[in-house]
C-alpha positions in Angstrom: 78.8 -38.8 -1.7 76.4 -39.5 -4.3 74.2 -42.8 -4.0 74.0 -44.2 -7.9 70.9 -46.9 -8.2 73.9 -49.9 -8.5 75.9 -48.8 -5.1 72.0 -48.6 -3.7 71.7 -52.0 -5.5 75.0 -53.5 -4.0 75.1 -53.3 -0.7 71.2 -54.6 -0.4 72.1 -57.4 -2.1 74.3 -57.9 0.5 71.3 -57.3 3.4 70.5 -61.1 4.5 67.2 -63.0 2.0 64.5 -62.5 4.8 65.7 -58.1 5.8 65.5 -58.2 1.4 62.3 -59.8 1.6 61.3 -56.8 4.1 62.4 -54.5 1.5 60.4 -55.8 -1.0 57.3 -55.1 0.8 58.1 -51.7 2.1 59.2 -50.8 -1.4 56.3 -52.5 -2.6 53.5 -50.7 -0.6 55.5 -47.3 -1.4 54.2 -47.9 -4.9 50.7 -49.6 -4.4 49.1 -46.6 -3.2 45.6 -47.3 -4.7 43.2 -47.1 -2.0 40.3 -48.8 -3.1 42.4 -51.7 -4.7 43.7 -52.7 -1.7 40.2 -52.3 -0.3 38.9 -54.8 -2.6 42.0 -57.4 -2.6 40.9 -57.4 1.1 37.1 -58.0 1.0 38.1 -60.7 -1.8 40.6 -62.9 0.9 37.9 -61.7 3.3 34.9 -63.4 1.7 37.7 -66.8 1.1 38.3 -66.8 4.2 35.0 -66.7 5.8 34.5 -69.5 2.8 37.3 -71.4 4.5 35.9 -71.5 8.0 31.7 -72.3 7.4 33.2 -74.7 5.1 31.6 -74.2 2.2 34.7 -75.1 0.5 37.1 -76.7 0.9 41.1 -75.9 0.9 43.5 -76.9 -1.2 47.4 -78.5 -0.9 49.3 -76.3 -2.5 52.1 -78.8 -3.5 48.5 -80.9 -4.5 47.9 -77.7 -6.7 51.2 -77.1 -7.8 51.3 -80.8 -8.8 47.7 -80.6 -11.4 49.2 -77.5 -13.1 52.4 -78.9 -14.4 50.4 -82.6 -15.6 48.2 -79.9 -16.7 50.5 -77.7 -19.0 53.3 -80.3 -18.8 55.7 -78.0 -17.6 58.5 -80.6 -15.1 
C-alpha cells in the first residue's frame, strides 16, 4: 500500500502533542542542513548566554515583553 501525504497526515495528527512536537523537530532538522547558519546561531546564543551570566544584560520576563509589544502595536 502506498502511503500518501493525506494518509500520513491523518496518522500524524493521531499522535499526542508531545510526539508531534518531536516529529516536527526531526522534520525541521532534516531540511535545516546549513551548518554555517547553525554555527552562527549557536555563537549568538552563546554570546547572549554569556552576557546574561556576566550581568552585562538583565533578563526580561516573556510575559512582560509580550505585554509591551501588545501595547506598542495595539494587539489584544
